[in-house]
N, C-alpha and C positions, 0 to 999 in steps of 0.2 A: 324422723324420716318421712312418711307420712305427707307433711307440711309440705317439703323439698316438692316432692313428689307434686302434690297438689300445685304449687304457686310453678313448676314447670310448666303443667299444663294448663295453664293459666296462660304465659308466655306466649305459649303456641299458639293458643286461640285469637290472642289479641295481638300476634302477628300475621296470621290469615284474615282477620277481620279489618288489619290496618290496608291491608296489600288489597284487600277486594274492594274497602270503602273509595279509595284513588284510584285503581283499576275502573272501577265502575264510574268514578267520576270522568274519566278519562274516554270515555266509549264518546258522548257528542254523538251525531245522529247514524253512528253505526245500530242494527238493529244486535240486539245479542245472539241469532245464531251467527252472525258469521265476528263477529267482536269476538267471540269466546275462542275462535282461529288462532286470532290475532294472539291474545291474551296468553293462551295454553301454548303455545307453539313460543314466545318470547320464555314461558319458567321453563320448558324442556329445553333452551338453547341456553341459559343460565347456567341450567343443574347440571348440564355432560357438558357445561365448562366448567365448573366449578372443581367437580369430578377428577377432569383431565387437569388441572392445576394441582390440586391438590396429590394426584399420585404421579405426575412432572417433581413437585417438592417432596415426593417421600425418595424417588430415585437418585433425586441430587446430591439428597443429605447422605444417602448408604453410598453413595459411591465417592463423594468427599471423605468418608469420614474414617482416617487410616485405622481404626477399631474397628470397623465394619468389614466382615465378607468380602463383600462383595468393591472395594475401594479401589479407585484406578487414579494414582500419581497425574496421567498425564489428561492434558485441560480437553484435549482436539481428544482424545477416546470417552473422556464421559461425555463428549457433546454428542456422541455417536450414537452412545446408550441411552439417549435422552430423547433422541429422535425414531428411536427402534419402534414400532409398531406392536410389534411381541407384547412388549415391556408394560402394555397400556390395555390390550387385547386380554392377557392373561389375568387381570382383575377388574374384568369386565367393563371397563371402561373406554368407549367413544375416542377415537383419534381426532380430536378438533385441528384444523388447520390454523394457519396464525390468523388470518386474516378474515374468521368466525370466533374466534375467541374474545368473551364480554367484553376484555379491556379494553379492547380494540375499538369495538362499536359505541362501547359507553362515550370513550374518549369523540366520537365523531356522533354524539343522538343528536348536538344541536345544533347541524348540518343539515340543506335541504335532504340531500339524497341520500338518508337515513335508512328509505325506506328500501330502494335498489342495495344498498349496502345488506341490509339484512337476506334479501331475499338470494344475493348474491353469495351468504354465509351458510344457508341452507340447503343451496346446490353443492359449495364445497366439503358441508358434510357428509350429503349423501354419496359424494363420490369415493369418499373413503373406508365410508362404511355402509354395506351391501346389507346389514340388517335391515337398516331403515330407510333403502333407496324406496324413492317415489311416496312415501311418509308424510316430509315435514311439507307444512304449510308456505303456502310461498306469498305473492300481492300485496306485501307491503309498501311497493313501491304505485301501488294506482293513485288514479286521482283523486279518488273519494275520500282516501284516508288523511285525516290529518295530522300531517307530519312532523306539527308542534305538539300536539298530544304525543302521538307514537315515541317523539323524542323524550317527554317524559314520563308516560309508561317505560321506556328502556330504564332512565334512571332511575326508577320507584322499584322496579326489578331487581335491577344492581344494587341499590343497596342493604339486599338480603344473602348474606352469605350460607348456600343451602348444605352446606359439608359445615358450618361452623356455630351456627343456631339454635343446639338442640341439643341434650347430652344425652336422647335418648337415638341418634346416629340418625347421618345424613338421609337414609334413606324413609323413616320417621317423618322427619321436616318437613322435606319434598310431596310426600304422601300426601300427611294432613293442607299443607295447601294446594295441592291438587284435585283432591277431593272436595275439597270445602268450594274450590271454584268450579266444577264439574256440578255440585251442588245448587250454588249459588246463578250458573248459568241455566241450570235446568227452572229453576224457579221461574227465571223470565220468562222465561219459554214460553209461546201459545201451545192450543192445540196439543197432537201427541207425541211435538218433537221431545220434547223435555224424557217422555218415556223411551225414546227409543237409543237415547243415551246413555241415561241413567237410572239406577235403579237405584232408591232409599236404600241409608247403610242400615238401616230395623230390617229390613226387607234379608239382604243380604245377609246380614250376620244373623239372622233365625236358621235361615236354609241351612248354611254353614256351620252351627251352631247343631244341629241335628243331622246332618251328615255326617259329620266329621272326616273332612275328607285325608285324610291320615298321609296317603300313597296310592299309588297307581294313574290313572288318565282319569283327568278333567276334561270335562266339553262342555261346553257351552255354547250351542249352533244361533243363537240372538245373542252374542257376546256385548253389542254395547260400547262401551269404552273399559269394560275387561272388569268390570267392580268385581264378579263372580271370583275369579280366576285372584285377582289380588287381597279378596279375603281367606280365600281359601290358602295361598300361601303367608300369610301373617297368621293365621290358626293353626298349620305347622309348625310355625316358629315356635310360636306362643305355647306348643305343649314339648317342646323338643326337637322337633324335628329338623329337616333343612328344605329349603325354597327346591331343590332339586329332588326330593323322595317324590314330588307330583312332576306328573308329566301332562301338560296344559295344548286342549287343541279349542277352536272356535272358528266362527265361523260370522259373519257380519253382513246384511244386506246395503245395507248405506255407507257408499264411499269414505263420507268424510266422518264418516264415524266411526269405519274402520281403520284408518288414516289416527285418529285420539285412541283407541286401543291399544295399534301398535305405539304407539309414542307413552300411552300411562303403561305399559306393559316394561317397555323396553328402559324409563326410566328407573325401574324401580327390578331391573336385574331379574326379568322373570321368563325364562325365555318361553317363546310360546309357537305354537302350527297355526295362524290363522290362515291360512290360504295365501294365496299369491295374490291376491284381489276381493273385495267386495263380491258377494252372488247370493241368488236364495238360495236357501237352504232346501228347499223342495224343489225345485227343478234343476238346480245346478249343485247338488251336494257334496264339496268340497272332501268330506273324509268318510266315502262309500264305506271301506274297508273297518274303520275304528270301531270297536266295539268298546266302550268306556268303561270303567267301575265306578267311576262318579258323574253324574250327569246336574250342573243348576245350571236354570235358566228363568228367564221374564220374558218368555215370549209377546210380540204385540199384541193387544186382545180383542178375540171378536173381529181378525181382518178378515173381510169380504169378499176385497179382491185377489185370492190367493192361487185360487186355479187354475189349473192349466191343462187343456184335454190332453195332452202325454201322462199327466197321472193316475189315468184311470185305472189301468191296473197295477197300480204299483206295488211293488213286493211289501211294503213297509205299512199295506192298510191289512193288518194280522184278524183286525178286530170291528172292520166294517171301513167303507167305503166314505169316508169325512161328508157334509154336506158345503157342495160349492160354497156355498154362503156365511162359512166359518168355520177361521181356517184348528180352531181351539183343540179339536180331537185330531186335526192333522198332526199338530206339536206332540200330542200323546204318545200318539204313533211312532214318529220321529224320534224322538227319548227311547223309548221301550226296544223299536229294531236297533240304535246306537248302544244300547246295554250289555255289560258283557253277562256271560249267565252267573256271576252273582253281582253284579253290578246292582247301583242303587240312584234312584233321581231324586229330585227335591225342586219346583216349578210353581210359579205363579202361576193363577190365571185367574178369569173375572165367575165372580159367583157361578152366574148362570149355566154357568158350564157343571155346576151342582145337581139340578135339577131340569135343565132341558132337552127334550125328548125331539126338538124340530130336527128335518133334515136326518135320522135315523139317532142321531146322538145320545138318546137315551138307551138304545139296544147296544150300542159301544159301550159307554157306560156298565151297564151290566154283565158284559162280558169280560171287561177289562177287572169286575170283581169275582164275578167267579172263575177267574184263570186266577185267584190268588196275589195278582199284582199289586192291588191296590189296600197301602201300608197304613197310611196315617191320611187326616185331610185335618187342616186347622182353620179355622174360619178368623180372619183378621180385623182389626178394628181399622173405620171409616177414615179418608185424610192421611195415609201415608205417604202419599202419591204427590208430587209438585204439580200435576198436569191434570189428575181429578181426582176428587172427593171419595168416590164410591171404594166401597168395601171390596176386599179379595179374598180369594183361599189360597195356600198352599197344599199343594200335593207333596207326597213321596208315595214313589213307587218302587216296588225290590223286586228281585228274582230271586233272592233268598234271601227268606224271613226266617230262617232258623241256622242253626250252628256258628260258629267264630264266637262262641259266647253269649250267643241271644237264644230265646228259650221259642220253643215253637209257635207259631201264629197262625197255624192257616185258617181259612175260616174266618178270620177275623181282622177289623180294622179300627185304628184309633180314630176318634173323634176329638178333637183341641176349639173348645170356642170361647179366643182369647178376643174378640169382642169389645169388649170391657176395660183391656189392660192397653196401656200407654197413659202419657203426656200430651198436653196440646204446647208446642215448642214456641208456635207461634197461633195467632188466629184462622190460618187455615194448616197448619201440617203437622203432625202428631209422630209424636217418635216414641220408640221401646225403648225403656233400661238395660243395659245389659246386664246387669247384679241380678232386678229383678221381676222384667216381663221377659225379656231373652229365656232366662234363667227359668222362669218358670214356665213354659210350653216347652224346651230342651228338655227341663229333668222330667216331666210328664213322659215324654217318649221314650225315655230312655231306661228311665224305669220297667215302661211296658215293655218296649225289646229286650231288656239286658236279663239275666238266667237270675243276676242277685239284684237287681230290680224290686224295694217293693212298692209295688204298683197296687193304687187300688182305684178304682171309679169319684170322683168328685163329682158330687150333683152339682150340675149348668158352668162346669169345667172341662171334666175330661171322660168322657165314657169310651170303654171296649167293645164293641156293639158284635156280635154273629152276624155270620153269611144270614140266617134264618130273620133276622131282626131286619136289615137290612132289605130282604126283599120285602117282606111284611110292607114297606114302605116305598117298594116301588123303585130301588137302588139308587132313589134322590139319596145325595150324600151331603146333604145339609148338616152341622155337627148339630145345632138348635133343635135338632128334630129328636136326635140321642141323647145328647147328657141330660136332659133338660132342667128344672129349676133347681136353683142354689138351694141349700136347706135355709130354712129361718130360724135365725136367734132362737135360741132355749130359753123360754121362760120362765122360771122359776121363783118368779114373785106372789106370793100367798094370794088369794084371790078376796080375802079380808080387807089387809093392805091394799091391794091394788086399788080396791074402792074406796075405801079411804082416802086415799094420795089424790085420786083421781077428782074425787070430793072435793078436796082443797083447794085444787086447783082450778077447778071447774066455779067457786066459789070469788076465789080470788080474781080471776076474768071477769066477774058481775062488776066487784065492784071496781077493777081500773074504770071499766065500762060506764057505771056512776061517777067518776070524778071527769072522764071526758064530756059526758053532757054536763055534768057543771061548770066546766072550764068554759064548754061553747056559750051557755046560755050569757056567761060574764061576759064575753065579748060581743056578742048580738047588742045585752043592753048599753055597753059603753059607747057601741056605735051610734 
């Protein structure tokens, strides 16, 4: 069985890679920032069309089967049921009009007007499905998009049946393809654009495995393309729950990325409140009354142009007004403001947030520690992100640090130094493996948090530090300051045996040196 599962994974991986290789080859002169919307829009369109056709066949089979409870002998009545929107909506399937179905589009893929036809299909789908109105990409008919390449792309994506390709289920196949494409496009972006819409899976998975958002309200005010929500939903399902066990709330500043998130969540059947538009979480908070049970976020690092004069007396700045030149501690306090009385947050920040004192950041950090809000700090390895090689840290904030099976951890912060974990997947990108790296980090945290956890400090990796110890370090939260160095391996070789062994090895090196000198003399004489 294990071999079959492994083969299935390899099959999906080859599917992802094959799709990407051909899609990227068809990019032509399109910039990745533009082309990703072309490709991901078509992937979305193909998926909802496949789901629609699958549901339509199921209805037709049920209505035509004399042994079925839904059997209808009259063919005209059966046709009416086939076009009943509720029969699709009740199964979380979007209604796809005839001119927007993939079979129709693929049939005209070689025609010069394929771009206009795809734009029309997007319009028709949005009119029929208010949940994604204003979200789907357009402009497939623009002059700068090579229609021959577009037709080839339609044929490529049309060759994959997303609801039939894998034993794991349709959401799994499309989820993997979509996630893979998001990651590959992030790898081709330059500057901060990649991080704006995609957080690497290693980082998201670590946050989710540590916070364990089993049920309740999950919030991400810098949600990008929705990766935190997708991973949270998968976590719930993996532990026997249902996606409806969590309620999803998010906000995203960049309009095109907000649309990506809406598409990403819609195709996975995750209902989410991302507001009615993209907006700045500081100046136009779309969820002012929300108090979330879990917050997971990867806000943009060290943003310098975030300040607005109307934020001067903002009630969110409970622990001090953040500096106008850096939004890091504005994000931290925004998270805390939106946590429920028993809520917990896990988020990514640049490492400067652990030690900076400029603009009052040191004072804000001190107040957060003294308020007993800082639960855990994880120092992560470098090269985890596509757009920057710098290492980052994970912060965990908790408003309730005892109860619910947790031991009291007042006046204590857990520090984890994970900088040596992970493996280089490519020359520029590091990944954390689920079963080794992420399990090691999350395992240490849960052993410390849980009453029955067999926690102990591990020099060089994890240390539970008291408030007094943190104060002695002037409230600098860099894990390396606390965990110390790893214990050296115990050397139990008797000293006389060690001297004898080392002497033998040294004499052997002397002899090897003599042999080398003789060989060199021989070659010189021959010359």
